[in-house]
N, CA, C and O of each residue as an XYZ file, in Angstrom:
368
protein
N       0.806     -1.097     -0.024
C      -0.063     -0.105     -0.056
C       0.976      1.219      0.074
O       1.804      1.372      0.973
N       0.758      2.008     -0.896
C       1.468      3.296     -1.211
C       0.786      4.587     -0.771
O      -0.274      4.922     -1.301
N       1.284      5.227      0.054
C       0.739      6.629      0.316
C       1.757      7.429     -0.381
O       2.884      7.050     -0.699
N       1.137      8.771     -0.614
C       2.115      9.642     -1.188
C       2.021     11.199     -0.620
O       1.052     11.613      0.017
N       2.952     11.833     -0.888
C       2.967     13.382     -0.305
C       1.851     14.182     -1.272
O       1.611     13.801     -2.418
N       1.297     15.178     -0.742
C       0.189     15.952     -1.268
C      -0.730     15.164     -1.691
O      -1.203     15.392     -2.804
N      -1.133     14.230     -1.043
C      -2.330     13.291     -1.425
C      -3.756     14.157     -1.100
O      -4.088     14.458      0.046
N      -4.500     14.487     -2.256
C      -5.715     15.114     -2.311
C      -6.771     14.564     -1.593
O      -7.613     15.236     -0.998
N      -6.733     13.135     -1.649
C      -7.746     12.539     -0.742
C      -7.551     12.482      0.507
O      -8.576     12.439      1.188
N      -6.411     12.464      1.129
C      -6.247     12.660      2.492
C      -6.358     13.885      3.003
O      -6.695     14.068      4.173
N      -6.079     14.865      2.153
C      -6.249     16.343      2.464
C      -7.659     16.807      2.494
O      -8.011     17.725      3.235
N      -8.510     16.152      1.655
C     -10.056     16.366      1.704
C     -10.529     15.740      3.129
O     -11.371     16.277      3.849
N      -9.957     14.701      3.381
C     -10.504     13.924      4.612
C     -10.165     14.860      5.931
O     -10.956     15.002      6.864
N      -9.020     15.402      5.867
C      -8.503     16.158      6.875
C      -9.482     17.602      6.929
O      -9.930     18.101      7.962
N      -9.641     18.019      5.794
C     -10.219     19.332      5.997
C     -11.858     18.768      5.937
O     -12.682     19.681      5.985
N     -12.282     17.712      5.862
C     -13.665     17.518      6.127
C     -14.685     17.885      4.927
O     -15.851     18.258      5.055
N     -13.945     17.684      3.703
C     -14.742     18.076      2.602
C     -15.652     16.964      2.427
O     -15.394     15.818      2.798
N     -17.050     17.433      1.679
C     -17.944     16.433      1.435
C     -18.670     16.375      0.179
O     -19.779     15.878     -0.016
N     -17.768     17.044     -0.781
C     -18.280     16.850     -2.307
C     -18.653     15.389     -2.637
O     -18.039     14.388     -2.268
N     -19.791     15.442     -3.414
C     -20.329     14.193     -3.874
C     -19.330     13.290     -4.470
O     -19.382     12.103     -4.149
N     -18.348     13.727     -5.369
C     -17.515     12.914     -6.017
C     -16.317     12.246     -5.318
O     -15.668     11.346     -5.851
N     -16.030     12.808     -3.928
C     -15.159     12.547     -2.976
C     -15.676     11.778     -1.834
O     -14.850     11.196     -1.131
N     -17.172     11.678     -1.495
C     -17.608     11.299     -0.513
C     -17.264      9.727     -0.038
O     -17.066      9.446      1.144
N     -17.224      8.834     -1.021
C     -16.921      7.499     -0.481
C     -15.461      7.499     -0.044
O     -15.201      7.042      1.070
N     -14.449      7.987     -0.846
C     -12.925      7.948     -0.283
C     -12.722      8.825      0.932
O     -11.886      8.479      1.767
N     -13.458      9.991      1.102
C     -13.145     10.606      2.206
C     -13.684      9.972      3.358
O     -13.028     10.042      4.397
N     -14.809      9.343      3.349
C     -15.361      8.426      4.564
C     -14.539      7.120      4.837
O     -14.564      6.573      5.940
N     -13.814      6.651      3.786
C     -13.024      5.651      4.022
C     -11.522      6.187      4.801
O     -10.816      5.467      5.507
N     -11.318      7.310      4.539
C     -10.170      7.884      5.008
C     -10.372      8.444      6.491
O      -9.455      8.517      7.309
N     -11.518      8.777      6.698
C     -11.847      9.654      8.053
C     -11.297      8.963      9.127
O     -10.670      9.674      9.911
N     -11.369      7.549      9.431
C     -10.894      6.984     10.736
C      -9.364      7.117     10.884
O      -8.817      7.200     11.984
N      -8.761      7.130      9.802
C      -7.193      7.509     10.050
C      -6.940      9.019     10.344
O      -5.931      9.414     10.929
N      -7.781      9.706      9.962
C      -7.607     11.105     10.252
C      -7.839     11.271     11.678
O      -7.021     11.858     12.386
N      -9.036     10.729     12.175
C      -9.366     10.965     13.639
C      -8.123     10.488     14.349
O      -7.589     11.230     15.173
N      -7.616      9.259     14.073
C      -6.381      8.827     14.829
C      -5.127      9.555     14.802
O      -4.317      9.524     15.728
N      -4.971     10.241     13.677
C      -3.693     11.187     13.330
C      -3.839     12.349     14.086
O      -2.877     12.920     14.598
N      -5.337     12.840     14.214
C      -5.293     14.127     15.198
C      -4.592     14.161     16.536
O      -4.062     15.175     16.991
N      -4.625     12.933     17.162
C      -3.946     12.684     18.437
C      -2.480     12.624     18.400
O      -1.857     12.524     19.458
N      -1.879     12.677     17.267
C      -0.379     12.567     17.048
C       0.166     14.039     16.921
O      -0.364     15.077     16.526
N       1.530     13.720     17.444
C       2.290     15.235     17.258
C       2.888     15.284     15.874
O       3.111     14.228     15.282
N       3.127     16.313     15.389
C       3.566     16.509     13.968
C       2.690     16.940     12.870
O       1.653     17.530     13.174
N       2.937     16.747     11.756
C       2.151     17.274     10.647
C       0.875     16.364     10.576
O       0.932     15.147     10.400
N      -0.236     17.054     10.724
C      -1.582     16.122     10.618
C      -1.801     15.580      9.172
O      -2.357     14.482      9.178
N      -1.499     16.080      7.914
C      -1.581     15.432      6.764
C      -0.701     14.287      6.519
O      -1.132     13.299      5.924
N       0.565     14.363      6.962
C       1.532     13.261      6.847
C       1.169     12.126      7.867
O       1.362     10.946      7.571
N       0.631     12.511      9.093
C       0.285     11.850      9.908
C      -0.897     10.681      9.595
O      -0.915      9.478      9.858
N      -1.895     11.575      8.906
C      -3.154     10.834      8.498
C      -2.927      9.967      7.263
O      -3.666      9.012      7.020
N      -1.765     10.351      6.383
C      -1.482      9.394      5.242
C      -0.985      8.254      5.827
O      -1.464      7.139      5.621
N      -0.045      8.479      6.549
C       0.572      7.353      7.292
C      -0.185      6.241      7.987
O       0.113      5.050      7.895
N      -1.395      6.833      8.833
C      -2.312      6.147      9.539
C      -3.353      5.519      8.365
O      -3.840      4.399      8.518
N      -3.609      6.236      7.335
C      -4.427      5.612      6.324
C      -3.569      4.259      5.706
O      -4.048      3.134      5.563
N      -2.345      4.629      5.420
C      -1.666      3.386      4.830
C      -1.652      2.039      5.644
O      -1.869      0.911      5.200
N      -1.326      2.434      7.028
C      -1.336      1.406      8.014
C      -2.731      0.900      8.260
O      -2.759     -0.286      8.589
N      -3.723      1.418      8.195
C      -5.061      0.881      8.103
C      -5.368     -0.060      7.073
O      -5.861     -1.174      7.250
N      -5.022      0.495      5.914
C      -5.213     -0.297      4.529
C      -4.323     -1.798      4.607
O      -4.581     -2.831      3.990
N      -3.434     -1.600      5.372
C      -2.524     -2.751      5.432
C      -3.186     -3.772      6.419
O      -3.229     -4.980      6.184
N      -3.618     -3.276      7.368
C      -4.382     -4.030      8.311
C      -5.514     -4.663      7.832
O      -5.712     -5.831      8.166
N      -6.345     -4.047      7.055
C      -7.598     -4.465      6.537
C      -7.120     -5.560      5.609
O      -7.541     -6.707      5.761
N      -6.212     -5.237      4.604
C      -5.802     -6.327      3.590
C      -5.415     -7.622      4.421
O      -6.003     -8.692      4.265
N      -4.423     -7.441      5.278
C      -4.074     -8.551      6.139
C      -5.024     -9.522      6.765
O      -4.724    -10.663      7.117
N      -6.204     -8.959      6.870
C      -7.231     -9.804      7.582
C      -8.326    -10.154      6.401
O      -9.301    -10.855      6.668
N      -8.158     -9.743      5.375
C      -9.241     -9.968      4.325
C      -9.148    -11.427      3.975
O      -8.144    -12.050      3.633
N     -10.661    -11.953      4.155
C     -10.901    -13.384      3.759
C     -11.714    -13.410      2.687
O     -12.390    -12.430      2.375
N     -11.723    -14.494      2.048
C     -10.958    -15.695      2.462
C      -9.527    -15.977      2.005
O      -8.799    -16.826      2.520
N      -9.146    -15.055      0.830
C      -7.824    -15.256      0.221
C      -6.488    -14.592      0.830
O      -5.458    -15.232      1.046
N      -6.656    -13.195      1.078
C      -5.416    -12.833      1.502
C      -4.928    -13.068      2.889
O      -3.725    -13.070      3.150
N      -6.018    -13.301      3.935
C      -5.498    -13.564      5.152
C      -4.795    -14.933      5.268
O      -3.857    -15.245      6.001
N      -5.482    -15.683      4.356
C      -4.822    -17.293      4.434
C      -3.444    -17.140      3.846
O      -2.507    -17.691      4.423
N      -3.242    -16.466      2.791
C      -1.885    -16.259      2.121
C      -0.817    -15.685      3.162
O       0.291    -16.192      3.339
N      -1.338    -14.480      3.871
C      -0.435    -13.888      4.800
C      -0.144    -14.957      5.946
O       1.037    -15.220      6.172
N      -1.093    -15.559      6.649
C      -0.963    -16.658      7.705
C       0.087    -17.767      7.327
O       0.892    -18.319      8.076
N      -0.135    -17.972      5.874
C       0.887    -19.121      5.355
C       2.214    -18.543      5.011
O       3.100    -19.319      4.651
N       2.427    -17.390      5.075
C       3.857    -16.511      4.821
C       3.966    -16.738      3.135
O       5.083    -16.860      2.631
N       3.021    -16.776      2.491
C       2.892    -16.629      1.139
C       2.924    -15.483      0.350
O       3.260    -15.377     -0.829
N       2.379    -14.298      1.450
C       2.196    -12.932      0.857
C       2.555    -12.025      1.953
O       2.253    -12.311      3.111
N       3.144    -11.012      1.671
C       3.489     -9.859      2.534
C       2.685     -8.771      1.957
O       2.490     -8.667      0.746
N       2.217     -7.956      2.851
C       1.440     -6.736      2.675
C       2.199     -5.708      3.416
O       2.386     -5.690      4.633
N       2.626     -4.829      2.516
C       3.604     -3.718      3.276
C       3.020     -2.290      2.848
O       2.356     -2.054      1.838
N       3.412     -1.404      3.832
C       2.926     -0.124      3.549
C       4.351      0.647      3.272
O       5.451      0.277      3.682
N       4.054      1.846      2.451
C       5.314      2.740      2.244
C       4.865      4.149      1.940
O       3.670      4.334      1.710
N       5.674      5.112      1.920
C       5.453      6.352      1.623
C       6.206      6.945      0.371
O       7.392      6.617      0.327
N       5.814      7.659     -0.537
C       6.320      8.138     -1.759
C       6.432      9.530     -1.811
O       5.479     10.284     -2.007
N       7.649      9.894     -1.628
C       7.760     11.533     -1.627
C       7.740     12.080     -3.181
O       8.733     11.793     -3.849
N       6.820     12.752     -3.737
C       6.716     12.874     -5.097
C       7.717     13.978     -5.313
O       8.002     14.013     -6.510
N       8.335     14.855     -4.649
C       9.465     15.818     -4.815
C      10.601     15.323     -5.263
O      11.170     15.766     -6.261
N      11.106     14.173     -4.421
C      12.342     13.585     -4.530
C      12.404     12.166     -5.182
O      13.465     11.730     -5.630
N      11.236     11.459     -5.223
C      11.071     10.202     -5.906
C      11.472      8.986     -4.683
O      11.495      7.775     -4.905
N      11.773      9.647     -3.361
C      11.979      8.507     -2.278
C      10.884      7.828     -1.945
O       9.757      8.322     -1.912
N      11.202      6.516     -1.648
C       9.968      5.647     -1.114
C      10.602      5.174      0.256
O      11.750      4.742      0.363
N       9.729      5.310      1.246
C      10.345      4.933      2.765
C       9.190      4.041      3.170
O       8.008      4.344      3.003
N       9.648      2.851      3.748
C       8.686      1.975      4.348
C       7.912      2.461      5.591
O       8.460      3.282      6.327
N       6.851      2.074      5.832
C       6.149      2.543      6.844
C       6.052      1.294      8.071
O       5.440      1.505      9.119
């Protein structure tokens, strides 16, 4: 799962935007934003990181296929951050 800098969807969720074309994605990111509000540092970065971690956890538990592959060590679901300005990718 790859989050990235300047993510418009995460920014929309942080700002509480509710435009119709963004509603579903903002709704799915909102729990990560709530968690990030309690953390120190940049809210947008923390929300993106929290969203990536949430997605990784959800995929790891996804049944019937993914969870079984993860449990059997046949699949690794990982999260990372892509910095658009530098091209750097950092594991989360």
